[in-house]
ROMIBA-750413 format. One record per residue: y, z, x of N, C-alpha, C, O in turn. Coordinates in steps of 0.02 Angstrom, whole numbers, plus 50000, padded with zeros to 5 digits. Each point is the difference from the previous one (the first is absolute). Example, Ala and Ser with C-alpha at 12.3 -4.5 7.8 and 13.67 -1.06 7.14 Angstrom:
REM ROMIBA-750413
497165039050660500595000049955500605000050045499995003350052
500544993149930500595000350042500555003749961500555000850025
END
This chain:
REM ROMIBA-750413
556915656345260499914992750005500064998050073500475002150034
499074993749989500034997650069500454993850003500234997549949
499895000150112500424994150008500725001950012500185005949998
500254989150015500715001350013500345003349942499814999249942
500715004750073500395003249947500544995149974500225000649943
499994994650100500524995349980499864993250032499844999650059
500234995149900499924993250026500584995649974500155000049940
500154996450105500514995049984499674993250013499814998650057
500124997449892499634993750005500444994049988500184998549942
500004998050111500384993849993500675000749966500204995549963
500135010150048500635001349964500574995850029500094999650061
500294997449894500594996050018500595002049956499915001649941
500684998350088500615001549962500574995650024500144999750060
500184996949894500584995950017500615002549962499955002749945
500634996250087500645001349967500384993450001500304998250051
499684998249894500274993349999499584995650046499385000249996
500934996050048499624995850046499745003750061499614997250039
500595009149968499825003850060499325003349992499905004049954
499634994550090499345003250000500065006550039499995000050061
500065005649903500115006550031499355003050025500005004050047
499444994149923499375003250017499424995349986499974996849947
499575002950101499374997349986499864992850022500434996350024
498925002149965499515004449969499785005650047499904998950060
500025007149911499825006050039499355003049973499925000849939
499635000850107499405003849984500025006550041500144999950060
499725005649906500035006550034499495004749968499935000249939
499735003650103499515004949976500195006850028500135000750059
499885004449897500115006950021499385004049983499775000049943
499975003550107499405004049990500185007149980500555002450012
498985001049957500125006849976500165004650059499645000150050
500895003749943500205004750051500324996950062500145003550048
499964989949952500264996650059500755001350010500375001249952
499854998450110500705000550018500224993150025499854998150057
500494998249901500194993150014500754999550011500395002149957
499814995150100500714998750013500164992749987499614995650018
500965003149951500234993149989500674999250034500485003749986
499564991550060500614998850038500214992749994499624995849975
500985002750048500254993249999500754999950002500315005049981
499994989550040500734999550001500295000649930499654999349950
501005001950046500345000049936499904993249967500074994850032
499775005249903499904993849964499314997050008499884994349981
499655009650048499334997250013499545000549940499454997250002
500755006349945499595000449940499695006849986499635000849952
500535004250090499695006749991500175003049933499565002349963
501094997850020500205003149937499744996149940499805002949950
500204990450055499724996049946499265001649989499775000449943
499875000550112499295001849994499915006649964499605000449953
500765004850068499885006549968500265000149928499755003949959
500754991950026500214999549930499464996749957499915001949942
499724993350087499444997049964499425005049993499665000149949
500245004050102499465004949998500165005549949499565002049962
501065000350037500185005649956500144997849928499995004249955
500144989450034500124997649932500724998549984500164997949944
500295003250103500714998349989500084992549992500434997749962
499164998550074499984992749993499304997949979499505002950021
500464992049936499364997049984499934993750042500414995549993
499085004050050499944994150042499914993749959499685000149947
500604994450078499934993649964499314996950010499774996049959
499915005950096499324997850013499625006050029500295004450031
499054995649958499585005250030499915006049956500275000449945
499335004450081499825006049961500075006250043499944999750061
500195005949906500005006650033499465004149966500025001049939
499505001550099499445003949974500045007050029499995000950061
500045004149895500045007050021499405003949975499875000349939
499755002650107499425004049983499514996249954499725002849953
500204990750062499534995849963500274997149936499644996449965
500995004950018500304997649938500574995250016500425001550042
499604992849925500544995250008500635002849966500025000749939
500495001050101500615003049973500594995250003500575002249991
499314991550023500544995150010500505000049944500604999350012
499185001649927500454999549942500235006949976500355000449949
499475004950086500195006749977500675002150028500164998550058
500265005149903500645002450024499905005950049499465002850004
501074999150032499945005350050499735006649973499595003250033
500624998949907499785006549976499265000149984499675005250007
500054989149972499284999649988499625000650065499485003250004
500784993550048499675000450066500055007150027499535002550031
501045000849958500085006850023499505004749966499735004550033
500144994449904499515004149964499304999150028499595004649996
500284989650032499354998650029499935002850072499455000550027
501135001350003499975002950067500344995950054499885001250059
500544994049922500364995850048500745002049997500354998449952
499895005150100500675002849999500404997650060499714998050051
500955002149943500424997950056500635004350004500245002749950
500014998050111500665003050010500474994350017499794994550018
500865006949976500504994750009500415001350063500105005750021
500154988850007500385000350062500635004249993500185003850045
500164995649898500605003949987499855005349947499924998249941
500055008250078499855005249951500545000349946500604999950015
499195000549922500475000549945499765005749954499734998849946
500395007450075499785005749960500435000749937500554997349995
499195006449957500405001849942500465005850022499795005850002
500834992650015500435004850033500235005749955500235005250025
499714994149911500185005449955499435004849986500075004749961
499364994250072499415004149990499815003750064500224998250054
499375006949938499755003550059499464995750033499764995149972
500055007050088499474996650037499355000249959499654995049995
500195010849977499395000649959500034995449940499514996749984
501055003149982500074995749941499924992650018499764996149959
500455002050101499914993150023499274998050002499834994249992
499725010650019499294998650001499695000449931499514996649985
500785007549971499735000649933500114993749959499614998549955
500924997750061500134993849964499444994950008499734997649950
500065000750112499454995250006499345002649973499594996249974
500295010450032499395002849970500004998849925499504997849972
501075003549996500044999249928499924992849979499704998549948
500554996850093499974993049983499324996850017499774995649964
499925006650090499404996750025499365003849983499524997049976
500485009550036499375003849989500165007049976499895004950037
500364995949901500185006649974499405004749997499444997949984
500695008450030499465005049998500305006949991500605001050012
498985003749968500245006949988500195003550065500405004749999
499324993150057500145003350064500514996150041499985000350062
500464996149905500474995650034500425003750052500084997550056
500175008349927500435003750047499605002250061500254999650056
499155002849934499585002050056499854994150046500015000650061
499854993649909499884993950040500624998250040499954998350059
500635002049909500624998250034500145004850058500204997850054
499705008549935500125004950053499534999150059500195000950057
499184997349928499514998850053500214994050043499925000250061
500334994649906500224994150038500625001750041500064997850057
500405006049915500595002050038499805004050062500304999250053
499215005049940499765003850058499704995350053500095001150060
499554993749917499684995450047500504996050041499834997850055
500785001449919500514996350038500535004650028500504997750028
499415008949965500475004850029500635001149961500515001950028
499474997049906500605000949959499935005749950500415000549954
499085003850053499895005149950500595004849992500135002449946
500234998950109500575004649996500614996849968500485003449984
499494990150006500574996449970499874998349926500394996549969
499055006050004499794998149933500555001049948500094995849956
500275009750048500515001549950500694997550017500475001249962
499594995250094500654997550021500144993249968499544996249984
501105002350007500204993649971499874994450050500175000650059
499524994049918499774994750045500574996650037499904997550055
500695002449916500574996750032500235003550063500394997150038
499395009049974500215003750059499524999750058500085003750049
499414992049947499504999650053500254996150060500424995649994
499315006150065500144996150060499634993449998499604998849955
500554996850093499664993450002499255000850007499624996649965
500165007950080499285001250008499705002749936499464997849980
500885006949988499745002949938499974994749944499545000149959
500944995450039499974994649951499404995550011499674997949953
500185000750111499414995950016499365003649978499544996949972
500445009650039499425003949979499945000249924499454999649972
501115001049994499995000149926499754993249974499634999849951
500594994850081499774993449978499254999450007499674997249956
500055005350100499285000050009499665004449947499494998249972
500815007650016499715004749952499964997049930499515001049965
501004995350015500004996949934499454994749994499724999049946
500124997850110499454995249999499335003450000499514997449973
500465008550058499365003550009499805004249939499415001549991
501085000549970499865004749946499564997049946499715003749960
500234989750038499564996849951499294999050026499594996649970
500285006650088499335000250030499724992950014499494998149971
500854998250072499794993050013499384999450043499825004650037
499854989749956499474998050046500294995850057499724999950056
500844996749929500364996050050500745001749997500295000249946
500005001150112500725001150004500314994550043499794998950057
500714997749915500384995150038500665003350020500425001549958
499664999850107500595003450026500484994850030499874997350053
500685001449912500474994850020500555003150042500465003249975
499504995850091500495002450048500185007349988500595001749992
498905002550006500095007149985500365003850055500205005749990
499894991250069500315003450057500674996950021500285002050051
499984993449910500624996650017500575005050005500105004149954
500284995650100500585004350008499865007050024500465004150004
498924997550013499825006750022500005000650076499934995050035
500155011149990499975001350071499275000150022499554999749958
500335000650108499324999950025499605005949974499424999349981
500885006650019499655005949975499844999449926499475002249978
500994995049984499894999149928499464994749987499605000749954
500394994150088499474995049995499325003250010499524998649964
500435005850086499375003650012499795004149939499415000449983
501085002549983499875004149941499694995749944499515001949969
500794992350019499754995549947499314997250019499564999449958
500364998850106499344997550023499465005149989499444998349980
500715008050033499515005349989499795000549927499425001049984
501074998249971499855000149928499554994249981499505001049965
500674993050058499614994149982499295000350030499524997949969
500435004750091499345000750032499575005049962499404998949991
500905006549987499635004949960499774997049934499435001149979
501004995049990499814996749937499404995450010499535000049960
500494996350094499444995550015499355003950010499474997849980
500595008050051499405004250012499695002549934499415001849999
500994998449948499745002149935499664994449962499735001049946
500294992950083499664994349968500464994849969499774994949975
500905006450026500474995249973500094994350050500145001250059
499794992649918500154994350042500764999150002500335000449948
499944998450111500734999550008500184993250030499734998050052
500734998549915500314994050028500705001950023500415002049959
499714997350106500665001750028500384993550016499774996050040
500815003049928500444994650017500575003150039500365004249974
499724993850089500465003650043500254995650057499644995750026
501005005449994500294996550057499985004250063500134997550055
499705008949939499975004450058499314999150032499525003049978
500454992750073499364997650025499565005550027499405000149988
500895004650050499575005250029499695004449945499455002750010
500904998049934499725003949944499424996349968499485003049985
500594990450006499464996049971499395000250047499445000749977
500684998650087499455000050048499635006650001499385000050004
500985005549991499685006650001499595001349937499475003150002
500794994449942499695001749935499424995549982499495002449975
500584991250037499554995049970499344999450038499975000750061
499504998149901499364998050030499944992450002499594997350037
500834999349923500024992749999500714997949982500335003249960
499894991350071500684997549987499974992649982499634996150031
500755002149918500084993049980500724998050014500475003549980
499624990950053500674997550015500144993849958499594995449997
501005004549971500214994449959500574996250033500405002750038
499614990849947500564995750022500054994249952499514996649987
501095002349986500134994949950499495000049943499754994849979
500105011249997499585000849941499254999450011499625000049952
500164999650110499294999250015499775005050052500395002550040
498974999049958499705004450050499904996150065499684994750001
500595008150054499894996750065499545004150045499774997550051
500105008849930499545004150040499765005849956500365002549958
499014999450054499695005549962499495003150046499454997350010
500725008650020499575002850051500195007350013500455002749968
499185000450078500165006850021500675000250036500224994950027
500125010949974500675000450029500054997450072500484996650016
499035005050027500054997850069499944992450006500324997050043
499285000049913499934992750000500644996849975500224994950027
500085008049921500624997449973500565000250053500374995250008
499675010350028500535000850050499954994950055500504998150030
498894999649984499894995250055499994992849976499954995450042
500115003449894499954993249973500644996150017500545002149981
499404992250053500594996250020500434997649942500625000050005
499074998049939500384997749943500395005749968500574999149980
499115006750014500355005949973500585001850044500555001549975
499344998550090500555001550046500584995249991500585002050005
499274991749983500524995049993500405000949936500615000050001
499045000749941500345000049936500265006849979500475000549961
499225005050065500205006649978500345004050054500585002249992
499074998850063500315003950054500604996550028500485003250021
499514990149980500574996250023500615001249957500565000650025
499334999849908500555001349954500305006950013500615000949999
498945004150014500265006750013500425000250062500515003550003
499284992750048500384999850063500694996949988500505002450027
499534992349932500644996849986500475004549962500614999550006
499105005049954500415004449960500065007050030500335004349971
END
């Protein structure tokens, strides 16, 4: 199917009297590497919760691969190919690394070759040697990789990576960036939500900046970096902190 893989059309979300998001319009193209940045409280998490199905927007529509998924729960969207990782990894600590991947396969897309699929994904993120190890014993980097693997094992068309590099060293950030770049090369569209600016700049082909629930810039990384408003609302906040 031609056309965008994901469209957010006039989405709004309020929490009581507080307008957390919107109206927001966003288009993600097939295979695109999109970075989403913004100060804390700017609406990034609310947006991805509306995209993934954790929240149902009060106004607007979410269209995935040509289908309106606004009213579908997260597991239905995952079955269609819309997957996300979470900022704080929460593995099943009583299970092995391999078993952590078999659970989403069984829930989302069961198949006879589930173990082979899981092992292939573990290899793609560099965790194949840890397959039989208990997930609770993984390092921070390995937990980040496992979180990505659990999102990837359902064979998504779009991956939303929510701060997949938080708390990692520079070398570990490079490791995760290499994984995400390889995934993009296979045709998976990736949305990166991240506070580590140099990582977003290196990875993304396009960046959207949010502030108070609205888009204030949508452009190539070099244009975003030079935008006076982005510098004021985002880079300024980083300098203060």
